[in-house]
KOLLODO-476364 format. One record per residue: residue number from 1; residue in three letters; x, y, z of N, C-alpha, C in turn. Coordinates in Angstrom, 1 decimal. Example, Ala and Ser with C-alpha at 12.3 -4.5 7.8 and 13.67 -1.06 7.14 Angstrom:
<sites>
SITE   seq   type     n.xx     n.yy     n.zz    ca.xx    ca.yy    ca.zz     c.xx     c.yy     c.zz
SITE     1    ALA     13.2     -5.7      7.8     12.3     -4.5      7.8     13.2     -3.3      7.8
SITE     2    SER     12.8     -2.2      7.1     13.7     -1.1      7.1     12.9      0.0      7.9
</sites>
This chain:
<sites>
SITE   seq   type     n.xx     n.yy     n.zz    ca.xx    ca.yy    ca.zz     c.xx     c.yy     c.zz
SITE     1    MET     72.1    -26.6      0.0     71.1    -25.6      0.2     71.7    -24.2     -0.1
SITE     2    VAL     71.0    -23.4     -0.8     71.4    -22.0     -1.1     71.1    -21.1      0.0
SITE     3    THR     72.1    -20.3      0.5     71.9    -19.3      1.5     71.3    -18.1      1.0
SITE     4    LEU     70.3    -17.6      1.7     69.5    -16.4      1.2     70.4    -15.1      1.5
SITE     5    ARG     70.8    -14.5      0.4     71.5    -13.2      0.5     70.7    -12.2     -0.3
SITE     6    LEU     70.0    -11.3      0.3     69.1    -10.4     -0.5     70.0     -9.2     -1.0
SITE     7    PRO     69.7     -8.7     -2.2     70.3     -7.5     -2.7     69.8     -6.3     -1.9
SITE     8    PRO     70.5     -5.2     -2.0     70.0     -4.0     -1.3     68.6     -3.6     -1.5
SITE     9    HIS     67.9     -3.3     -0.5     66.5     -2.9     -0.6     66.1     -2.1      0.7
SITE    10    ALA     65.1     -1.3      0.5     64.6     -0.5      1.6     63.2      0.0      1.3
SITE    11    PRO     62.4      0.3      2.3     61.1      0.8      2.1     61.1      2.0      1.2
SITE    12    GLY     60.2      2.0      0.2     60.1      3.1     -0.8     60.9      3.0     -2.0
SITE    13    LEU     61.9      2.1     -2.0     62.8      1.9     -3.2     61.9      1.3     -4.3
SITE    14    LYS     62.2      1.8     -5.5     61.6      1.2     -6.7     62.5      0.2     -7.3
SITE    15    ILE     62.2     -1.1     -7.3     63.1     -2.2     -7.7     62.4     -3.0     -8.8
SITE    16    GLY     63.1     -3.0     -9.9     62.6     -3.9    -11.0     63.1     -5.3    -10.8
SITE    17    LEU     62.3     -6.3    -11.3     62.6     -7.7    -11.2     62.6     -8.3    -12.6
SITE    18    LEU     63.8     -8.8    -13.0     63.9     -9.4    -14.3     64.3    -10.8    -14.1
SITE    19    GLY     63.4    -11.7    -14.4     63.6    -13.1    -14.1     64.0    -13.9    -15.4
SITE    20    GLY     64.6    -15.0    -15.2     65.0    -15.8    -16.4     66.1    -16.8    -16.1
SITE    21    SER     66.3    -17.7    -17.1     67.3    -18.7    -17.0     68.7    -18.1    -17.1
SITE    22    PHE     68.8    -17.0    -17.9     70.1    -16.4    -18.2     71.1    -17.5    -18.8
SITE    23    ASP     70.6    -18.2    -19.8     71.3    -19.3    -20.4     71.5    -19.1    -21.9
SITE    24    PRO     72.5    -18.3    -22.3     73.4    -17.5    -21.4     72.9    -16.1    -21.2
SITE    25    PRO     73.4    -15.3    -20.3     73.1    -13.9    -20.2     73.7    -13.2    -21.4
SITE    26    HIS     73.1    -12.1    -21.9     73.6    -11.4    -23.1     73.3     -9.9    -23.0
SITE    27    GLN     73.8     -9.2    -24.0     73.7     -7.7    -23.9     72.3     -7.2    -23.9
SITE    28    ALA     71.4     -8.0    -24.5     70.0     -7.5    -24.5     69.4     -7.5    -23.1
SITE    29    HIS     69.8     -8.5    -22.2     69.4     -8.4    -20.8     69.8     -7.1    -20.2
SITE    30    ARG     71.1     -6.7    -20.4     71.6     -5.5    -19.8     70.9     -4.3    -20.4
SITE    31    ALA     70.7     -4.3    -21.8     70.1     -3.1    -22.4     68.7     -2.9    -22.0
SITE    32    VAL     67.9     -4.0    -21.9     66.5     -4.0    -21.4     66.5     -3.4    -20.0
SITE    33    THR     67.4     -3.9    -19.2     67.5     -3.5    -17.8     67.7     -1.9    -17.6
SITE    34    LEU     68.7     -1.5    -18.4     69.0      0.0    -18.3     67.9      0.8    -18.9
SITE    35    PHE     67.3      0.3    -19.9     66.2      1.0    -20.6     65.0      1.1    -19.6
SITE    36    ALA     64.6      0.0    -19.0     63.5      0.0    -18.0     63.8      0.9    -16.8
SITE    37    MET     65.1      0.8    -16.4     65.5      1.6    -15.2     65.3      3.1    -15.5
SITE    38    LYS     65.6      3.5    -16.7     65.5      4.9    -17.0     64.0      5.3    -17.3
SITE    39    ARG     63.3      4.5    -18.0     61.9      4.9    -18.4     61.0      4.8    -17.2
SITE    40    LEU     61.3      3.9    -16.2     60.4      3.7    -15.1     60.9      4.5    -13.8
SITE    41    GLY     62.1      5.0    -13.9     62.7      5.7    -12.8     63.0      4.8    -11.6
SITE    42    LEU     63.5      3.6    -12.0     63.8      2.6    -11.0     65.1      2.9    -10.2
SITE    43    ASP     65.1      2.6     -9.0     66.4      2.7     -8.2     67.3      1.6     -8.4
SITE    44    ARG     66.8      0.4     -8.6     67.7     -0.8     -8.8     66.9     -1.8     -9.6
SITE    45    VAL     67.6     -2.8    -10.2     67.0     -3.9    -10.9     67.7     -5.2    -10.4
SITE    46    TRP     66.9     -6.2    -10.0     67.4     -7.5     -9.6     67.2     -8.4    -10.7
SITE    47    TRP     68.3     -9.1    -11.1     68.2    -10.2    -12.0     68.0    -11.5    -11.2
SITE    48    LEU     66.8    -12.1    -11.4     66.5    -13.3    -10.7     66.8    -14.5    -11.6
SITE    49    VAL     68.0    -15.0    -11.3     68.5    -16.2    -12.1     67.8    -17.4    -11.6
SITE    50    THR     66.9    -18.0    -12.4     66.1    -19.1    -11.9     66.8    -20.4    -11.9
SITE    51    PRO     66.4    -21.3    -10.9     67.0    -22.7    -10.9     66.6    -23.4    -12.2
SITE    52    GLY     65.4    -23.1    -12.8     65.0    -23.7    -14.0     63.6    -23.2    -14.4
SITE    53    ASN     63.5    -22.9    -15.7     62.2    -22.3    -16.2     61.2    -23.5    -16.3
SITE    54    PRO     60.0    -23.4    -15.7     59.1    -24.5    -15.7     58.5    -24.7    -17.2
SITE    55    LEU     58.6    -23.7    -18.0     58.1    -23.9    -19.4     59.1    -24.3    -20.4
SITE    56    LYS     60.4    -24.6    -19.9     61.4    -25.0    -20.8     62.0    -26.4    -20.4
SITE    57    ASP     62.7    -27.0    -21.4     63.4    -28.3    -21.1     64.7    -27.8    -20.4
SITE    58    THR     64.9    -28.2    -19.1     66.1    -27.8    -18.4     67.1    -28.9    -18.2
SITE    59    ARG     67.0    -30.0    -19.0     67.9    -31.1    -18.8     69.4    -30.7    -19.2
SITE    60    ARG     69.5    -29.7    -20.1     70.9    -29.3    -20.5     71.2    -27.9    -19.9
SITE    61    LEU     70.5    -27.5    -19.0     70.7    -26.2    -18.4     72.0    -26.2    -17.5
SITE    62    PRO     72.9    -25.3    -17.8     74.2    -25.2    -17.0     73.8    -25.0    -15.5
SITE    63    PRO     74.8    -25.4    -14.6     74.5    -25.2    -13.2     74.2    -23.7    -12.8
SITE    64    LEU     73.4    -23.6    -11.8     73.0    -22.2    -11.4     74.3    -21.4    -11.1
SITE    65    ALA     75.3    -21.9    -10.4     76.5    -21.1    -10.1     77.2    -20.6    -11.3
SITE    66    GLU     77.2    -21.3    -12.4     77.8    -20.9    -13.7     77.0    -19.7    -14.3
SITE    67    ARG     75.7    -19.9    -14.3     74.9    -18.8    -14.9     74.9    -17.5    -14.0
SITE    68    LEU     74.9    -17.7    -12.7     75.1    -16.5    -11.8     76.4    -15.8    -12.1
SITE    69    ALA     77.5    -16.5    -12.2     78.8    -15.9    -12.4     78.8    -15.2    -13.8
SITE    70    ALA     78.2    -15.8    -14.8     78.2    -15.2    -16.1     77.3    -13.9    -16.1
SITE    71    ALA     76.2    -14.0    -15.4     75.4    -12.8    -15.3     76.1    -11.7    -14.6
SITE    72    ARG     76.8    -12.0    -13.5     77.5    -10.9    -12.8     78.6    -10.3    -13.6
SITE    73    ARG     79.3    -11.1    -14.4     80.3    -10.6    -15.3     79.7     -9.6    -16.3
SITE    74    LEU     78.5     -9.9    -16.8     77.9     -9.1    -17.8     77.2     -7.8    -17.2
SITE    75    ALA     76.6     -7.9    -16.0     75.8     -6.8    -15.5     76.7     -5.6    -15.3
SITE    76    THR     77.8     -5.6    -14.6     78.7     -4.5    -14.4     78.0     -3.2    -14.3
SITE    77    HIS     77.1     -3.1    -13.4     76.4     -1.8    -13.1     76.1     -1.7    -11.6
SITE    78    PRO     76.4     -0.6    -11.0     76.2     -0.5     -9.5     74.7     -0.7     -9.1
SITE    79    ARG     73.8     -0.6    -10.0     72.4     -0.7     -9.6     71.7     -1.9    -10.2
SITE    80    ILE     72.5     -2.8    -10.7     72.0     -4.1    -11.2     72.5     -5.2    -10.2
SITE    81    ASP     71.6     -5.9     -9.6     71.9     -6.9     -8.6     71.6     -8.3     -9.2
SITE    82    VAL     72.5     -9.2     -9.2     72.3    -10.6     -9.7     72.1    -11.5     -8.5
SITE    83    THR     71.0    -12.2     -8.4     70.6    -13.0     -7.2     70.1    -14.3     -7.6
SITE    84    ASP     70.3    -15.3     -6.7     69.7    -16.6     -6.7     68.6    -16.8     -5.8
SITE    85    LEU     67.8    -15.7     -5.6     66.7    -15.6     -4.6     65.8    -16.8     -4.8
SITE    86    GLU     65.4    -17.2     -6.0     64.4    -18.3     -6.2     65.0    -19.6     -5.7
SITE    87    ALA     66.2    -19.9     -5.9     66.8    -21.1     -5.4     66.8    -21.1     -3.9
SITE    88    ALA     67.1    -19.9     -3.3     67.2    -19.8     -1.8     65.9    -20.0     -1.2
SITE    89    ILE     64.8    -19.5     -1.8     63.5    -19.7     -1.2     62.7    -20.9     -1.7
SITE    90    GLY     63.4    -21.6     -2.6     62.8    -22.9     -3.0     61.7    -22.8     -4.0
SITE    91    THR     61.8    -21.9     -5.0     60.7    -21.9     -6.0     61.3    -21.7     -7.4
SITE    92    ARG     60.5    -22.1     -8.4     60.8    -21.8     -9.8     59.7    -21.0    -10.5
SITE    93    PHE     58.7    -20.7     -9.7     57.5    -20.0    -10.2     57.4    -18.6     -9.9
SITE    94    THR     57.2    -17.7    -10.8     57.2    -16.3    -10.6     56.1    -15.9     -9.6
SITE    95    SER     54.9    -16.6     -9.7     53.8    -16.3     -8.8     54.3    -16.5     -7.3
SITE    96    ASP     55.0    -17.5     -7.0     55.5    -17.8     -5.7     56.6    -16.7     -5.3
SITE    97    THR     57.4    -16.3     -6.2     58.5    -15.3     -6.0     57.9    -14.0     -5.6
SITE    98    VAL     56.9    -13.5     -6.4     56.4    -12.2     -6.1     55.5    -12.2     -4.9
SITE    99    ALA     54.9    -13.3     -4.6     54.1    -13.4     -3.3     55.0    -13.4     -2.1
SITE   100    TRP     56.2    -14.1     -2.2     57.1    -14.1     -1.1     57.7    -12.6     -0.9
SITE   101    LEU     58.0    -12.0     -2.0     58.5    -10.6     -1.8     57.5     -9.6     -1.3
SITE   102    ALA     56.3     -9.8     -1.8     55.2     -8.9     -1.3     54.9     -9.0      0.2
SITE   103    ARG     55.0    -10.3      0.6     54.7    -10.5      2.1     55.8     -9.9      3.0
SITE   104    ARG     57.1    -10.1      2.5     58.2     -9.7      3.4     58.6     -8.2      3.2
SITE   105    PHE     58.3     -7.7      2.1     58.7     -6.3      1.8     57.6     -5.5      1.3
SITE   106    PRO     56.5     -5.3      2.0     55.3     -4.6      1.5     55.5     -3.1      1.2
SITE   107    SER     56.6     -2.5      1.7     56.9     -1.1      1.4     57.8     -0.9      0.3
SITE   108    VAL     58.4     -2.0     -0.3     59.2     -1.8     -1.5     58.3     -1.8     -2.7
SITE   109    ARG     58.6     -0.9     -3.6     57.8     -0.8     -4.9     58.4     -1.7     -6.0
SITE   110    PHE     58.1     -3.0     -6.0     58.6     -3.9     -7.0     57.8     -3.7     -8.3
SITE   111    VAL     58.5     -3.9     -9.4     57.9     -3.9    -10.8     58.5     -5.1    -11.5
SITE   112    TRP     57.6     -5.9    -12.1     58.1     -7.1    -12.9     58.4     -6.6    -14.3
SITE   113    ILE     59.6     -7.0    -14.8     60.0     -6.6    -16.1     60.0     -7.8    -17.0
SITE   114    MET     59.4     -7.8    -18.2     59.4     -8.9    -19.1     59.5     -8.4    -20.5
SITE   115    GLY     60.0     -9.2    -21.4     60.0     -8.9    -22.8     58.7     -9.2    -23.4
SITE   116    ALA     58.4     -8.6    -24.6     57.2     -8.8    -25.2     56.9    -10.2    -25.6
SITE   117    ASP     58.0    -11.0    -25.9     57.8    -12.4    -26.2     57.2    -13.2    -25.0
SITE   118    ASN     57.6    -12.7    -23.7     57.0    -13.3    -22.6     55.5    -12.9    -22.4
SITE   119    LEU     55.2    -11.7    -22.7     53.7    -11.3    -22.6     52.9    -12.2    -23.5
SITE   120    ALA     53.4    -12.5    -24.7     52.7    -13.4    -25.6     52.3    -14.7    -25.1
SITE   121    GLN     53.1    -15.2    -24.1     52.8    -16.5    -23.5     52.5    -16.4    -22.0
SITE   122    PHE     52.3    -15.2    -21.6     52.1    -15.0    -20.1     50.9    -15.8    -19.6
SITE   123    ASP     49.9    -16.1    -20.4     48.8    -16.8    -19.9     49.1    -18.3    -19.7
SITE   124    ARG     50.3    -18.7    -20.1     50.8    -20.1    -19.8     51.5    -20.2    -18.5
SITE   125    TRP     51.8    -19.1    -17.9     52.5    -19.1    -16.6     51.6    -19.5    -15.5
SITE   126    ARG     52.1    -20.2    -14.5     51.2    -20.6    -13.4     50.7    -19.3    -12.6
SITE   127    ASP     49.4    -19.3    -12.4     48.8    -18.2    -11.6     49.2    -16.8    -12.2
SITE   128    TRP     49.1    -16.7    -13.5     49.5    -15.4    -14.1     48.6    -14.3    -13.7
SITE   129    ARG     47.4    -14.5    -13.5     46.5    -13.5    -13.1     46.8    -13.0    -11.7
SITE   130    ALA     47.3    -13.9    -10.8     47.7    -13.5     -9.5     49.0    -12.7     -9.5
SITE   131    ILE     49.9    -13.0    -10.5     51.1    -12.2    -10.6     50.7    -10.7    -11.0
SITE   132    ALA     49.8    -10.6    -12.0     49.4     -9.3    -12.4     48.6     -8.5    -11.3
SITE   133    ALA     48.0     -9.3    -10.4     47.3     -8.6     -9.3     48.2     -8.2     -8.2
SITE   134    ARG     49.4     -8.7     -8.2     50.3     -8.5     -7.1     51.4     -7.5     -7.3
SITE   135    VAL     51.8     -7.3     -8.6     52.9     -6.5     -8.9     52.7     -5.8    -10.3
SITE   136    PRO     53.0     -4.5    -10.4     52.9     -3.8    -11.7     53.9     -4.5    -12.7
SITE   137    ILE     53.6     -4.4    -14.0     54.4     -5.1    -15.0     54.8     -4.1    -16.1
SITE   138    ALA     56.1     -4.2    -16.4     56.6     -3.4    -17.6     57.0     -4.4    -18.6
SITE   139    VAL     56.4     -4.2    -19.8     56.7     -5.1    -21.0     57.6     -4.3    -21.9
SITE   140    VAL     58.7     -4.8    -22.2     59.7     -4.2    -23.1     59.6     -4.8    -24.5
SITE   141    ASP     59.4     -3.9    -25.5     59.2     -4.4    -26.9     60.4     -5.3    -27.3
SITE   142    ARG     60.1     -6.3    -28.0     61.2     -7.2    -28.5     61.0     -7.4    -30.0
SITE   143    PHE     62.1     -7.6    -30.7     62.2     -7.8    -32.1     61.2     -8.9    -32.6
SITE   144    GLY     60.3     -8.5    -33.4     59.3     -9.5    -34.0     58.3    -10.0    -33.0
SITE   145    ALA     58.1     -9.4    -31.8     57.2    -10.0    -30.9     56.0     -9.1    -30.6
SITE   146    SER     56.0     -7.9    -31.1     55.0     -6.9    -30.8     53.5     -7.3    -31.1
SITE   147    LEU     53.3     -7.8    -32.3     51.9     -8.2    -32.6     51.4     -9.3    -31.8
SITE   148    ALA     52.2    -10.4    -31.7     51.8    -11.6    -30.9     51.6    -11.2    -29.4
SITE   149    ALA     52.4    -10.3    -28.9     52.3     -9.9    -27.5     51.0     -9.1    -27.3
SITE   150    THR     50.7     -8.1    -28.1     49.6     -7.2    -27.8     48.3     -7.9    -28.3
SITE   151    ALA     48.3     -8.9    -29.1     47.1     -9.6    -29.5     46.8    -10.8    -28.7
SITE   152    GLY     47.7    -11.1    -27.7     47.6    -12.4    -27.0     46.5    -12.3    -25.9
SITE   153    THR     46.3    -13.5    -25.3     45.3    -13.7    -24.3     45.5    -12.8    -23.1
SITE   154    ALA     46.7    -12.7    -22.6     47.0    -11.9    -21.4     46.8    -10.5    -21.6
SITE   155    ALA     47.3    -10.0    -22.8     47.1     -8.5    -23.1     45.7     -8.2    -23.2
SITE   156    HIS     44.9     -9.0    -23.8     43.4     -8.8    -23.9     42.8     -8.8    -22.5
SITE   157    ALA     43.1     -9.8    -21.7     42.5     -9.9    -20.4     42.9     -8.7    -19.5
SITE   158    LEU     44.1     -8.2    -19.7     44.5     -7.1    -18.8     44.4     -5.7    -19.5
SITE   159    ALA     43.7     -5.6    -20.6     43.6     -4.4    -21.4     43.2     -3.2    -20.5
SITE   160    ARG     42.3     -3.3    -19.6     41.9     -2.2    -18.8     43.0     -1.7    -17.8
SITE   161    ALA     43.9     -2.6    -17.5     45.0     -2.2    -16.6     46.2     -1.6    -17.3
SITE   162    ARG     46.2     -1.5    -18.6     47.3     -0.9    -19.3     47.3      0.6    -19.2
SITE   163    ILE     48.5      1.1    -18.9     48.6      2.6    -18.8     49.4      3.1    -20.1
SITE   164    ASP     49.2      4.4    -20.3     49.8      5.0    -21.5     51.4      5.0    -21.2
SITE   165    GLU     52.1      4.8    -22.3     53.6      4.8    -22.2     54.1      6.1    -21.6
SITE   166    GLY     53.4      7.2    -21.9     53.9      8.5    -21.4     53.8      8.6    -19.9
SITE   167    ALA     53.0      7.7    -19.2     52.9      7.7    -17.8     53.8      6.6    -17.1
SITE   168    ALA     54.8      6.1    -17.9     55.5      5.0    -17.4     56.2      5.2    -16.0
SITE   169    ARG     56.6      6.4    -15.8     57.3      6.6    -14.5     56.4      6.5    -13.3
SITE   170    SER     55.1      6.5    -13.6     54.1      6.4    -12.5     53.9      4.9    -12.1
SITE   171    LEU     54.3      4.0    -13.0     54.0      2.6    -12.8     54.4      2.0    -11.4
SITE   172    PRO     55.6      2.3    -10.9     56.0      1.7     -9.6     55.0      2.2     -8.4
SITE   173    TYR     54.3      3.3     -8.7     53.4      3.8     -7.6     52.0      3.3     -7.8
SITE   174    ARG     51.7      2.6     -8.9     50.3      2.2     -9.1     49.9      0.9     -8.4
SITE   175    ARG     48.7      0.9     -8.1     48.2     -0.4     -7.5     47.9     -1.4     -8.6
SITE   176    PRO     48.5     -2.6     -8.5     48.2     -3.6     -9.5     46.7     -4.1     -9.5
SITE   177    PRO     46.2     -4.5    -10.6     46.9     -4.7    -11.9     47.2     -3.4    -12.6
SITE   178    ALA     48.4     -3.3    -13.1     48.8     -2.1    -13.9     50.0     -2.5    -14.7
SITE   179    TRP     50.0     -2.2    -16.0     51.1     -2.5    -16.8     51.3     -1.5    -18.0
SITE   180    VAL     52.5     -1.5    -18.5     52.9     -0.5    -19.5     53.7     -1.3    -20.6
SITE   181    TYR     53.5     -0.9    -21.8     54.2     -1.5    -23.0     55.3     -0.4    -23.4
SITE   182    LEU     56.5     -0.7    -23.3     57.6      0.2    -23.5     58.2      0.0    -24.9
SITE   183    HIS     58.2      1.0    -25.8     58.9      0.8    -27.1     60.3      1.4    -27.0
SITE   184    GLY     61.1      1.0    -27.9     62.5      1.6    -28.0     63.6      0.7    -28.0
SITE   185    ILE     63.4     -0.6    -27.5     64.4     -1.6    -27.6     63.9     -2.7    -28.5
SITE   186    LYS     64.6     -3.0    -29.6     64.2     -4.1    -30.4     65.3     -5.0    -30.8
SITE   187    SER     66.1     -5.4    -29.8     67.2     -6.3    -30.0     66.8     -7.6    -30.5
SITE   188    PRO     67.4     -8.2    -31.5     67.1     -9.5    -32.0     67.8    -10.6    -31.1
SITE   189    LEU     68.6    -10.2    -30.1     69.3    -11.2    -29.3     68.3    -12.0    -28.4
SITE   190    SER     68.6    -13.2    -28.3     67.9    -14.1    -27.3     68.8    -15.2    -26.9
SITE   191    SER     68.6    -15.6    -25.6     69.5    -16.7    -25.1     69.3    -18.0    -26.0
SITE   192    THR     68.1    -18.2    -26.4     67.8    -19.4    -27.3     68.6    -19.4    -28.6
SITE   193    ALA     68.6    -18.2    -29.2     69.3    -18.0    -30.5     70.8    -18.2    -30.3
SITE   194    ILE     71.3    -17.6    -29.2     72.8    -17.7    -28.9     73.2    -19.1    -28.7
SITE   195    ARG     72.3    -19.9    -27.9     72.7    -21.3    -27.7     72.8    -22.1    -29.0
SITE   196    THR     72.0    -21.8    -30.0     72.0    -22.5    -31.2     73.3    -22.3    -32.0
SITE   197    THR     74.1    -21.2    -31.7     75.3    -21.0    -32.4     76.5    -21.6    -31.6
SITE   198    ILE     76.3    -22.1    -30.5     77.4    -22.7    -29.7     77.5    -24.2    -30.0
SITE   199    PRO     78.7    -24.6    -30.5     78.9    -26.0    -30.9     78.7    -27.0    -29.7
</sites>
């Protein structure tokens, strides 16, 4: 059983949440984090290293402890916190994670951070509308994903909740549903592509 150790948090803090398998963690994770931190005016970002992505084949997924250690070696920033929160609370679903956080820390201003590639398939996530209704979302542009993301089911369904990129720093203070599409990072790196180069 994983012991729950929460990263630093306090009422009023603006905390970004970046979830994923981190298999392996790479420089784009860090770049996206620092970019979102700056553009949204976040105080901290938590990397939520998941026990296993429900939308992916996890049979060859390295142990959680290995991925946590690798993520911590990469993060190396005083305001990036690497956590196994989802394993500790017993979930693999983002909807459960944000619901748990909202119940326990209603005064923390959480923002979910995702790449544009995830927005393109967001409608496949369990209870995706509930996620959007519970936490503001920042979508960071990804190499080759812009058109699919903005033309996808979720982007259309949430079109009225989209705010102008120039108002990005207001996102943590907005009542969800609210989301912003951030341009400026177009890294071609992905964990999937990196895994294919490992013998």
